[in-house]
C-alpha positions, 0 to 999 in steps of 0.5 A, spaced: 183 794 896 186 789 891 182 788 884 180 781 886 176 784 892 173 790 888 170 785 883 168 780 889 165 787 892 161 789 885 159 781 885 156 782 892 153 788 891 150 787 884 147 780 887 144 784 893 141 789 888 138 784 883 135 780 889 131 787 891 129 788 884 126 781 884 121 783 889 114 784 885 112 790 888 118 794 886 117 793 878 119 800 877 126 799 881 127 792 877 126 796 870 131 801 872 136 796 874 135 793 867 136 800 864 143 800 866 145 794 862 148 798 856 154 799 861 156 792 862 155 791 855 160 796 853 165 793 858 164 786 854 165 790 847 171 794 850 174 787 852 172 784 845 176 790 842 183 787 845 182 780 843 184 781 835 191 785 837 192 781 843 191 774 839 196 776 833 201 779 837 202 774 843 202 768 838 206 771 833 211 773 838 211 766 842 212 762 835 217 767 832 221 767 839 222 760 839 228 760 834 229 757 827 224 752 826 229 748 822 234 747 827 230 747 834 233 741 835 231 735 840 230 740 846 226 744 842 222 739 838 220 735 845 218 742 848 213 743 843 211 736 843 210 737 850 206 743 850 201 740 844 200 734 848 199 736 855 195 742 853 190 738 848 189 733 854 188 739 859 182 742 854 179 734 853 179 734 861 176 740 862 171 739 856 169 732 859 168 733 866 164 739 865 160 736 860 159 730 865 157 734 871 152 737 867 153 744 869 149 749 866 143 744 864 136 744 867 135 752 868 128 753 867 126 757 860 127 764 861 132 763 867 138 764 862 141 771 861 137 775 856 139 775 849 136 777 843 140 773 838 138 766 836 141 760 838 146 758 833 146 751 829 152 747 832 157 746 826 158 739 823 164 735 824 167 736 817 165 744 818 169 744 824 175 742 821 174 746 814 173 752 818 180 751 821 183 752 815 185 760 814 183 763 807 183 771 809 186 772 816 183 779 815 176 777 814 177 772 819 179 778 824 173 782 822 168 777 823 171 774 829 173 767 827 179 767 831 181 760 830 183 760 823 186 767 824 191 764 830 193 758 825 195 763 820 199 767 825 202 761 827 204 760 820 207 767 819 210 766 826 214 760 823 216 763 817 219 769 821 224 764 825 227 763 818 227 770 815 233 774 815 235 776 822 234 784 821 227 783 818 225 778 823 228 783 829 224 788 826 217 785 825 218 781 832 219 788 835 213 791 832 209 785 835 212 786 842 210 793 842 203 791 840 203 786 845 205 791 851 200 795 849 194 790 849 196 788 856 196 796 858 189 796 855 187 790 859 190 793 865 186 799 864 179 795 863 180 791 869 180 797 873 173 798 870 171 790 872 168 791 879 163 796 876 161 792 870 161 786 874 156 790 879 152 792 873 152 785 869 150 781 875 145 786 878 141 785 871 142 778 870 139 777 877 133 782 876 131 778 870 133 771 872 133 770 879 138 766 883 138 760 880 144 762 876 148 763 882 148 755 884 150 754 877 156 759 878 158 755 884 158 748 881 162 751 875 167 753 880 167 747 883 168 743 876 174 747 874 177 746 880 176 739 880 178 738 873 185 742 874 186 737 880 185 731 875 189 734 870 195 735 875 194 728 878 192 724 871 197 727 866 202 731 870 204 727 876 205 721 872 210 724 867 214 727 873 214 720 876 215 715 871 218 720 865 222 725 869 224 720 875 223 725 880 219 723 886 213 727 887 214 730 894 221 732 892 219 736 886 214 740 890 219 741 896 223 744 891 218 748 887 214 750 893 216 758 892 215 758 885 208 755 886 206 760 892 208 766 888 204 763 882 198 762 886 199 769 889 200 773 883 196 769 878 202 771 873 206 766 869 211 772 867 212 774 875 213 767 877 218 766 871 225 768 875 223 764 881 221 758 877 228 758 873 232 758 879 228 752 882 229 748 876 236 750 876 238 749 883 234 744 887 232 740 881 238 741 878 235 741 871 241 743 865 241 751 864 240 750 856 233 746 858 231 751 863 233 757 858 229 755 853 223 751 856 221 755 861 221 762 858 217 759 852 212 755 857 211 762 860 208 764 853 205 758 850 204 753 855 198 754 859 195 747 861 190 750 867 188 756 862 186 750 857 182 746 862 178 753 864 176 755 857 173 748 855 169 748 862 167 755 861 165 754 854 161 748 856 158 752 862 155 757 858 153 753 852 149 749 856 146 755 860 143 757 853 141 750 851 146 749 845 147 741 844 154 738 845 154 735 838 161 732 836 162 738 832 161 743 838 165 739 842 171 738 837 171 746 836 171 747 844 177 742 844 181 745 839 179 752 840 181 752 848 187 749 846 189 755 841 186 760 846 191 757 851 197 758 847 194 765 845 194 768 852 199 772 856 202 771 863 198 777 866 192 777 871 185 779 867 188 776 860 183 770 860 177 774 860 179 776 853 182 769 850 176 766 853 172 770 848 175 766 842 172 759 845 165 763 845 166 766 838 168 759 835 162 756 837 157 762 835 156 764 842 160 771 842 153 775 841 151 772 848 157 773 852 155 780 854 149 777 858 153 770 861 161 772 862 159 776 868 158 770 872 165 767 870 168 774 871 166 774 878 170 768 880 175 769 875 181 772 879 181 766 884 180 761 879 186 765 875 190 763 881 189 756 881 190 755 873 196 759 874 199 754 879 197 749 874 201 752 868 207 753 873 207 746 875 206 744 868 212 748 865 216 745 871 214 738 870 216 739 862 223 741 864 224 735 868 222 730 863 226 734 858 232 734 862 231 726 864 230 724 856 236 728 854 241 725 860 238 718 857 
C-alpha cells in the first residue's frame, strides 16, 4: 500500500477510535486513548528535529548554487526577481483567502486540540520587522527562531558564491551531504506517519469531537481554491501577456510534466521532464532552461507558499490568535521564506510548515494541531507541486520572451 493510502487509513481508523471514545459510557476507553498521545507528540518532535539542518542545508545549497552573485547577469537577475515576486504573491493569496474564509474560527471553547502552553502575544509590526534581523544564528537555531536563521544562511550562501572555487566547492559539498541526510531522515519519519496520524487524530477526536473535521474539510477546500486563484490571477496573466504564449498551447506542451508533478508530488522527479518540455515544444533557449528550471526546483515553490500561509491562518484561528498586522506580516514573510527552504521531495512540507508556526509562536501547540494537516498533506502536496511546476515553466517562458525582446 502506498504511503499516502497508509496515512489516510491511519486517519480513518483514528477517527473511528476517537469517535468511539466519545461515547459517555466508555470513559475508561477514552482515558486509554488519550494516554497514548505521547506517541504522536514524539513523532512531531522527531519532525521538528529535522527542521534546522534541513533549512540550513537546503537554503545554503540553493543560494550558493546560483553562481557568482556579482555576475548573474540578466537571466539570473530576472529569475531571482520572478521567484521573489511570485512567491510573495502566492503567500499573500493564501493568507488573504484563508483569513477571509474564516477557517478555524468559531470553534466552541474546549474543542481546539488540547495544549498546556499559553497563547502567545501577537508581535507588533515593528517587532516583526526587527525580529527578522539575524543577531546570533546559533541562538536563533536553538530557540526555534528560524526566520533570522534563514536570512543569515542566505547571506552566507551569497558570500559562498564569490569565495574561491575550492573553498566554495568544499562548503557546498558539505551542505549537500547534510541536505541528503535530512531527506533520508524525512523518508524514515514518513514511514512512521500513518501510526502517528492515527494516534494524534484519535486523541484529538476523543477530546474535541468531530467539529475539527468539518474545519479540516473547509481547510482543504480553501487551499485548493487559493492554489487555483494564484494560477489564474498571477501565473496565467504572466504567461499570456508577459511571455506571449497561449494558455492552451502552454498546457498542451507541458502536460506530461504536470501529470508527473501531480502523481509524484516531487519537483525533483519532475525536473527532467519539465526541462525537456521547455526545450522542445515551448522552444525556450537552453541557457534559460539550464538556469531557471533547476534553480526553480530548489527555490521557487509558489504552491508551497500558498499552503503554508493558509495552514498558519487555519491553526492560529483554531486557537483564537487574533490576526493582527504583525501576525499577518509574519505569516506572509515566514511562508515565503519557508517555501524557499523546502526540498522537492514528498513529506518535506510538514517539516518546513513548522517554520511558520514557530514564527507566530504556535510551535508548542503544533503537536496537537498538525495531525489534522498531516492527514490531508499528501493530496494537497500533489496539488501544490503541480502549481510549483507551472510557476517554474511560466517563469522560463517569460524570461525567454524578455531575452528575445
